[in-house]
C-alpha positions in Angstrom: 48.1 -114.1 251.9 46.4 -111.4 253.9 45.6 -108.2 252.0 47.6 -106.3 254.7 50.7 -108.2 253.7 50.3 -107.2 250.0 50.0 -103.5 250.0 52.4 -101.1 251.9 52.1 -97.6 253.2 55.1 -95.6 252.3 56.2 -92.4 254.1 58.5 -90.1 252.2 61.0 -87.7 253.8 60.3 -84.0 254.1 63.3 -82.2 252.9 61.8 -78.7 253.1 63.0 -75.8 255.0 61.8 -72.2 255.7 61.2 -71.8 252.0 58.6 -74.5 251.9 58.1 -78.2 251.7 60.0 -80.6 249.4 59.3 -84.3 249.0 61.6 -86.4 246.8 60.5 -89.9 245.5 63.2 -91.9 243.8 62.6 -95.1 241.9 64.2 -98.3 243.4 65.1 -96.3 246.5 61.9 -94.7 248.0 59.7 -97.1 246.1 60.3 -100.8 245.3 60.7 -100.4 241.5 62.2 -98.3 238.7 59.7 -95.8 237.5 58.6 -96.3 233.8 55.3 -94.3 233.7 53.8 -91.4 235.7 50.3 -90.1 235.4 47.9 -88.2 237.6 44.2 -88.0 238.1 42.4 -84.7 238.9 39.1 -83.1 238.4 37.2 -86.2 239.7 34.5 -85.5 242.2 33.5 -87.6 245.2 30.9 -89.6 243.2 33.5 -90.9 240.6 35.2 -94.3 241.0 38.5 -94.7 239.1 40.6 -97.8 238.6 38.2 -100.7 238.9 40.9 -103.2 237.7 43.9 -105.3 238.5 47.1 -105.6 236.6 49.1 -108.8 235.8 52.4 -107.0 235.4 52.2 -103.5 236.7 53.0 -102.4 240.3 51.8 -99.0 241.5 52.6 -96.3 244.0 49.7 -93.8 244.6 50.4 -90.4 246.2 47.7 -87.7 246.7 50.0 -84.7 246.2 47.0 -82.4 246.8 43.7 -83.1 248.6 42.6 -86.6 249.5 41.1 -89.8 248.1 40.4 -93.3 249.2 41.7 -96.5 247.7 40.0 -99.9 248.1 42.5 -102.7 247.6 41.1 -106.2 247.2 42.9 -109.6 246.7 39.7 -111.7 246.0 39.4 -112.8 249.6 39.4 -109.6 251.6 39.6 -105.8 251.1 41.1 -102.8 252.9 40.3 -99.1 252.4 43.2 -96.6 252.7 42.8 -92.9 252.8 45.5 -90.9 251.0 45.5 -87.5 252.6 49.1 -86.4 253.0 51.6 -85.6 250.2 54.3 -87.5 252.0 52.3 -90.7 252.1 52.4 -93.3 249.3 50.5 -96.5 248.8 52.4 -99.4 247.1 50.1 -101.8 245.3 51.7 -105.0 243.8 50.5 -106.9 240.8 47.2 -108.8 240.8 45.5 -106.6 243.5 42.2 -105.1 242.4 42.0 -101.3 243.1 39.3 -98.7 243.2 40.1 -95.0 243.7 37.2 -92.9 244.9 35.9 -90.2 247.3 38.1 -87.5 245.7 38.2 -84.1 247.4 37.6 -81.1 245.1 41.4 -80.3 245.2 42.6 -83.9 244.8 45.5 -84.6 242.5 46.4 -88.3 242.7 49.9 -89.0 241.3 50.5 -92.6 240.1 53.9 -94.2 239.5 54.3 -97.5 237.8 57.0 -100.0 236.8 55.7 -100.6 233.3 54.7 -98.7 230.2 51.0 -98.9 229.4 49.8 -102.2 228.0 46.0 -102.5 227.9 46.3 -106.3 227.5 47.7 -106.8 231.1 44.6 -105.2 232.7 41.8 -107.2 234.2 38.7 -105.1 234.1 36.1 -107.7 234.9 35.9 -108.5 238.7 34.5 -112.1 238.0 37.4 -112.8 235.7 39.8 -111.4 238.3 38.3 -113.8 240.9 38.8 -116.7 238.6 42.5 -115.8 238.0 43.3 -115.4 241.7 41.0 -118.3 242.9 39.1 -115.8 245.0 35.7 -116.2 246.6 34.8 -112.7 247.6 31.6 -111.2 246.1 31.0 -107.5 245.9 
């Protein structure tokens, strides 16, 4: 399966008015799962790489609610780089896709929504192990 068929760019509605912007994201409506965990990354500079893992059970939606960052998604055969730079834009990442978040702007706040509670055992943090599990052939 092509990497482009695995991830999805989401566009959330702008419900704002003359008082300001308002973006609503509802689990199982605006994103393809019920939200079980929310966390955010901030204070990372452009030289930091976050993520560097795949998940066996967790799906993710990433939203840069402030600033910008880049996300490299990799399925073991090919990769894509997506720039998150609008608070109405989300990136859906399914299970078993390797992800790296990097090139954070100084004002970046990267909001992450997941369908699972944290379980360190479902993380694959070694890229070679990941390649074995997905039967991939790509080398970094």
